[in-house]
C-alpha positions, -999 to +999 in steps of 0.1 A: +000+000+000+028+024+008+045+019-025+013+028-043+012+062-026+049+068-034+042+059-070+012+082-071+033+111-056+061+106-081+037+105-111+019+136-099+052+154-094+063+143-129+030+157-143+036+190-125+071+193-138+063+183-174+032+206-174+051+235-160+078+231-186+053+229-215+035+259-201+067+280-201+078+267-235+044+273-252+040+308-236+060+323-264+031+315-288+002+340-284-024+313-287-010+293-257+001+322-236-027+316-210-010+283-200+018+302-183-006+321-160+003+313-125+017+323-091+050+319-073+050+315-035+075+307-008+105+325+006+117+352-017+150+356+001+166+327+019+164+324+057+200+321+072+208+307+106+243+315+115+256+296+146+292+307+143+304+271+138+282+264+108+256+282+088+223+269+076+204+284+047+167+276+042+148+286+011+118+273-009+100+288-038+073+271-059+059+283-092+026+269-101+010+276-135-021+265-153-002+240-175+012+224-143-023+219-129-034+204-161-004+181-160-013+170-125-048+162-136-036+142-167-011+123-145-038+114-120-061+102-148-034+081-163-025+066-129-061+056-122-064+041-157-032+020-155 
């Protein structure tokens, strides 16, 4: 059961990455420019924790666009079908 959840997570992540890439790539064509509409959220500047002996830097930014959401939906449908 656990491996099924991991597989689903990896497939959804692949759908998000491929969809986001296609949305950015197709945004140069006026007919498909709506696919790149999205929002970025997260830490815009990294959070730094300096303890004098070592330094930790935390940062996370996610960019989600319409094509990425479509990619997640297609990946989920394909997962359920196969």
